N, C-alpha and C positions, 0 to 999 in steps of 0.2 A: 624739541627744545633747542635753544642755542647753546652750543658748547664753546667754551673759551679755553685757550691754551697758553701756558707760560713755559717757555723753554729756558732751562738753566744750563749755561755752558761755563767752562773754566778757562782762566787765563793765567799766563806766566809759568805756573807749575802745578803738578798734581798735589792732592792732599790739602788743598786750601779750605775745604769744607763745603763743597757743592751739595753734598747729600744733606747735611744739617741745615744749610741755607734753604734748600728746596723744602725740607720738612717744616722749617720755621715759617717760611712764607705761607705754606699751606695752613699752618696752625693759626696765624693771625687772621687769615681770610675766613677760616672756619669759625674763629671766635666772633666773627661778625655775621654769622648765620649763613655763610656761603657753603654750599656742598662741594667738597674738594676730594679729588683722588690724585694718585701720584704714579708715575711710570719711571722706571730706570732703564736706560739704554747703555749696555756695556759694549765697547768696541773690540771685543775678543772674538776670535774664531771659535772658541769653545762654545758648545751648544748651551751649556749652563755653567754655573760656578762650582759644581760638585767635584770636578777633577782638578781644581786649582789648589796649590799649596797655600794653607791658611797663613803661613808666615809671610808669604809674598803678597797675597791678595786680601788677607783678613778673613773674618768669619764667613762661613757659608750659612746663609739664613734660609730656613725652610718654611714654605707656606703651608696652609691647611691642605691644599690639593697636591702637595708633595713636590713642588718645584724647588730646585736648589738654586738660590739666587744670591745676589750681591748683598753685603751687609747694610747698604743704604736702604734696602727694602725694610729692614728692621727699624731704621730711624723713621721711615714714613709711618709704619704701623704704630710705633710708640707715640709719635707726636700727634698723629691724626686719630688715634684710638680706633683703628679699623683693621679688618683682616683683608689683606690683598691676596691675589691669586697669580697664576702663571701668566695671565694676560697683561699683568702690570710689569712684566719683565721681558726684555729681549736682548739678544746678543747678535753680533755680526753673523756668527755661525748659525744661529737659529733662523735669522732672516734669509740667509742664502739657502739654507736647507729647505725652507718652505718654497722659495722661488724655483729651486731645482726640481722639487717634487711636483709643483704645478706644471712645469715644462714637460716633465716625463708623462704627466697625465693629460697632456694636450689641452690644458686649461687656458693656454695663450693662443689656441686655435691656429697653430702653425706659424705664428709671427716669430720674427727674430727676437729672442729674449736678450736684453742688454743690461749691463750694470746700471746705467742711467738710461731710462727712468725707472726700470722695473724694481730695482732694489729700494730706492726711496719710496716708490709707490706702495711697496709691501710694508715699509716702516709706517707710512701714513695710515694705511689700512689698520694696522695693529693699534696705533694711537687712538684713532677714532672709535675702534671697536671697544677698547678698554674704557674710554670716556662714556660711550653710550651704555655699556653694561652697568656702569656705576651711577648713571643718570647724574653726572657731575656738572655743576655750573662751571667750575674751573678745573682743568687738569694740569697738574705740574708734571713737566717732562724734563728729567735730568739726563743730559748727554755726557757720558763718561769721558775721561781723558781731558786733554787740554787743547784749546784752539791752536791750530797750526800743525797738529799731528795728522799724519796720513790716515790713521785708523778711523777717525770720526767724520771724515769729509762727507761720506754718503748720508750720515745722519743730519749733518748741518744742511745738506742739500734738501733732505726731506722737510726740515723746518722752514727753509726758504720757500719751498713750493707751497707749504701750507699757508705761509704769510702772503704769498702772491695771490692765492685763491681767496683768502678772507682776511685782509690786513687789519680790519677793525677788531678781530677776535683772537689775534695772536700777538703775544708780547715776548721780549727777550731780556734775560737777565745775565749779565756777565759777572761771574765771581772771580775776582782777580787779586793778586797779591801785591802789596806795596811794601817793599823791603826798607829797613832802616840800617844801612851799613854802619858798623861800629866806628869805622875810621872817619865817617862823615857826620854821624849823629843826626841825620835828616831823612825824613820819609821821602822816598823817590817815586815819582809817578810815571817815569818813562817806560818801564816794562809794561804797565797797564795800557799806556797809549799805544804801544806796539801791538799788544794783544787785541785791542779794539780795532786797529787797522787790519789786522789779520782776519778778524771776524768780518769786517767790512768786505774784504776780498772774497769772502764766501757768499756775498750778497745779503749779509745780515747786519742790521744796525741795532745795537743794544738800546733798549728803552730804559734800563737801569744798570748801574754798575755798583756791585757790592764789593767794597774795598776791605779786603782782609789784611791784617797786619798785627804787630805786637801792640801798637798804640792806637789811640783814637786819632782819626784824621782831622787835621785842622782846616780852617776856612780857606787859606791860600791854596792848599792842595785840592780841596773840593772845587774851587773856582777854576783851577788849572785843568782838571779833568773835565769839567763841564765844557770849557771852551775848546779844548783840543780833541775831545771825544764826542762832541756834538750832542750832549745830553743836558737836560735842565739841572740846575744845582740841587733841587729837591730829589732828583732821581739818582744822585750820587750818595750812596749809603755807607756809613762807616761801620765796620765790623771788627773791632779789636778783639784780642784774646780775652776770654772771660773764664771765670772759675768753673762754670758749668755750662754745657750746651743748652740747658733748659732756661738759661737767662736770655738766649738769643731772640726768641719771639718778642719779649718785652722791649729789648734793645731796638728791634726793627719798628715796633709800634710807636716808640717814643719819637722816631723820626718820620712818622706819618706814612710809612710804606704802604700799608693796606689801603689807606684813604686814596693815595695816589693811584694805586692799581685799580681800585674800583672806579675812579674817575675816568681812567684811560679806557676801561671796558664799558663805560656808560652805565654802570650799575649804581643803584641808589645806596649811598652810605648807610650802614646800620651801626647801632651801638656795639662797641667791643666789650667782651667780658673775659678777661684773663685773670680774675681774682684768685680762683682756686689754683691755677697754673703757677702764678707768682708765689703763692704761699708755699706750694710744694717745692719750688726751685730755691726758696730762701732757707729751708731747714738746715742745709749743710753749713751755712754761715752763722745761723742764729742758735742752733741747738746747744744746750749746755752739756749733754751727755753724748758719749760716742761709743761705738761698738767696733771692735777690731777683728777683722776676718782675714785669714790666710787662704789664698787661692793657689792650690798646688797643681801645676800643669806642666806641659812640656813644649808648648808653642809660644813661649814668651820671648825668646831671644833670637836675634840674628846679628852675629858679630858682637859688637859692644852695645847694641841697642835692645831695649825691651819693647816688644810690640803687643800691647794689650788688646789690639783690634782683633786678635785671634779669638778672643772670648768676649767681645763687646756686649752681646746680649746678656751674658751672665753678669758682667760687671754692672750694667744698667739695672738689671733686675734686683741685685743686692742693694743698690742705691734706692730704688723705689720702695723696697721693703723697709729699709732703715728709716727713710724719711716718713713713711706712713706710721712708724713707731715713734716719730718725733725725736730721732737721734741722728747725729752725723755718723758717717761711716769712714773707717780707716781701712783701706785695702792694701794688702801686700802680696806681690806676685812672688811665688816660691817655685823655683825650678825643681821638679821632682828628682832630677838627677843629683841634686845636692844631698839627698838622703840615701844614695846608693853606696854600697861598700867600695872602698878604695883599698889599695895596698897598705896604706898607712894605718888603717883602722884595726887590722888584725882580726876582724870579725868574720864569721862564716857567711857565705852567700845567703842573702835573704834576711839577715838579721838587722840590717840597717846600722846607722851610726848613732849610738846612744846619745852622744853629746848634741848632735844636731836635732835629733827627734825630740829631745827634751825642750828645745826652743819652741815647739808647737804649743806648749803649755801657756805661753804668753799670749796666745790668741783666744778670743772669746768663742771662736768657732772656725772650722776648717771646711772648705768646699773643694771637691775634685770635679772638674768639668769633663766634658767628653774629649775624645781623641782617638787616634788610630795608631797601629804599629806597635813595635816592641820597645822603642827608646823610652827610658825613664820609668818603666813599669815596676821594677823592683822598689824604686823609691816611693811610688804611689802605694804599693802594698804595705810597705813599712809605715807609711803615714796613716793608713787606714787602721792598722793594728794598734798603733799608739792611741789614736782617737777612740777606738773601741774600748781599750783597756783603761784609759785614763778618764773616761767619761767626758770627753770634749765633744761638743755638738758637731756632728758630721753630716754633710749633705753631698751625696754622690750623684752625678748626672751622667747617664748613659754608660760610658766606660767606667766612671766612678762608681756606678751601681754594680757593674759586672765584676770589677776587681774587689769590691766589698764582699761579694759572695765567694770569690776565690780565696781571699784572706780568711774568711770564716771557715771554709772547708779545710784549709791547711791547719789552722791553729786552734780550731774548736772541734771539728770533726776528726782531726788527726790524719787527714789525707795530705801528707806533706808534699806530694807531687802534683796536687791539684792545680789546674791552670785553665786558661782560655786557649782554645785551639788556634786563635789568631796569633798567639805567641809560640805555643808548643803544640804542633799537630799530633805528636806522638804521646801526649800526656795520658796516663792511665785513668785519670779522673777529670774528664772534660766538663768542668762545671759550666763553662760557657762554650757552646758549640754553634754550628752553622745549620740553619734550617734547610731543607732540601731545595727550595727555590733559589736561595742564595748560593748554595753549593754548586748548582748548575751554572749560575752566572760566573762564579770564580773559575770554574773549569773551562769556560768558553771565553775567558778574559773580557767579560762584559762588566765594566765597572761604572760607566757613566749612567746615572739615573736608574740604577738597578737595586739600590738598597731598599730597606723598608722605610718608605718616605711618607710624610704627611700625617694627617690626623687619624688616630685610631681611638676607639672607645676603651675605657678601663672601668671595671666594676670594683668598688672599694669595700673592704671588709669592715663590718661594724666594730666600733671600739678601738680603732687604730688611730695613730697620729694623722695619717693621710685622710681618713674619713672625717676626723674632727676639723682638720684644716680646711677641707673643701666644703664641708657642711652639706654634702649630698652623696647619693649612692653611686652615681655614674658620672664620669667625666670624659672629656675628649682632649687628647694632647698630641703634639707633633713629634714625629720620630725621624731619626736619620742614623740607621745602623744596619749592620749585616749579620751580627752575631746575637744569639739569644741565650737566656738562662736555660740550662738543661733540666727539664722537669723530672728526670730520673732521680735527682737529688732533692726534690722538693720536700719529701717526707722527712729525710734525714736532717736537713737544716732546721726545719720547724720543730723537731723534737728537741733540738739543742738551743732553741730560743730566738731564732731568726724568723720573723713573721712575714709571710707573703700577704701583703695587705692590698695589693692591686693586681688584677688579672684581666687580660683582654677576653671578653665573654665569647667572642666568635672563634678564637683559636686556642684559648687556654694558656697563652704565653704570659709569662710573669712580667708585670709592669712596675711593681713597687715592692721593695723589701724594707723592713725596719727591725730594730732590736727591742726586745722586752727589757725593762729595767735600765734603760739608758736615757739621759735627758733629751737627746735628739740624735738618732742615728737612722737616717733615711736614704735609701738609694732608689733612683727612678730610671727606668730604661729609656724614657722619653726625654724631651728637651723642654722643660717648663718655662725656660727663659724666653722662648719665642712668643709666649702669650702674656708676658708681663707688660703693664702700661704704667706710666708715671702716676696717673691718678687712680689706677686700679692694679695695685701690685699683685703678683701671683701668690695664691694662698700658701703654697709650700715655702716660698721664700720668706713670706711674712712669719710663718711658724718657725722657720729656722732662725731668723733674727730675734724673735721673741725668746727662743731658747738660749741664744747667745747672750742676751741681756740678763738672763737669770744666772 
């Protein structure tokens, strides 16, 4: 079959929305019956995203096959309602690693191996392989970074070579930023003109320019970009800030983007169907009822700024579940360190600040997402105790599940020194410990790609919240963690009312815990947010929001 490719590159600055643009273009093509897949290229020497700081890089998204990838892979999966794998993601480090391994194995048959052409050729091989595996009509390829950066030159070279080989089946989209300086009050096109010429210098001419900015782009600006960037006026697409990223596909479709793409690819136009998508995207603006959820974490702040990208899949999953319940959602980021004892409180360590903890009662529900390390842990434990005792719906993901068992052991079982060995290696009651495989990795300083990663089965206990939510006996969910619940304490916690409602049938590892007699108190070892889709919300998130509404 003929495979077609659309490369998406960025101009002017990072963070303009290449990933959402890539996903949205894929969505409008998919809505017209085209089979689409997506690839993300990250210009990092890191082999994967697993060792990157989430505050600096954003969420690490995990695929079913256990690849630790960039958060844009999550956007692709959510918009295209598909499960991607490691072949849909590459980094500079991964590409170089493969080329060097091939050289060591004499796969180049003694030839001199050079950065050009061998690195771009490996990139091309990966792109074509992913497209072939998906049997895709069109493959979206997002090149990370910004045009003009040294890091992505080799990926642009690969794109240029693919266009040279098959110009009729390769298109380029430049996503660029059009600023509106306050002292001028006018949208400026010059930065995008420079970005276009920089892309031209790499041997690539954009077929489309997606113009990001605070405002809609007017006709004079569109005409100016058309003339100076050598693209047709209909190929200059305005992309102003919108209230939700889920409005973007409809915004693109209103401008005829999918029709123009199909014409350029000589594909027969088909009817577009975005009705369900538009209905989903409109709930936040039209719903009369709202639900208020506090997300308590520790990866939200960097200096004076709040970075919710650290938990983007969790946030989107909450939105999906709320909208499925026909209600709008109000999210508030709460730094767990706000609930930790200070000198002014005069309280004993671990007791929390009563004044601030009482503020949690104003929320319909509280969610604690995953995380690593020791910072903010006492605040999380205080939060969990308050939610447990005050009957506030609580949903704990990964670390949020582990710390829920620690809190229960301390305050219900009476084991006051109970902890996770991640925080306290010498604890007498290691409720959360390291399994032998992970212990060996830690001792050998092997951290990259060595956690329990990817999809694992979970058998659900009849009569539990989890079983009712899923509606089936066995499920599969994605993991990313190194520490596990210590089964030595399984009998003790169950005698006191904490139910182990999900277990991995192959290993006996605890996957889900919940409380009897509580409106909703569920902790999961896995990351259900990675499986949530806008039109197919995750069952546990839906159950959580339903409990919040009650």
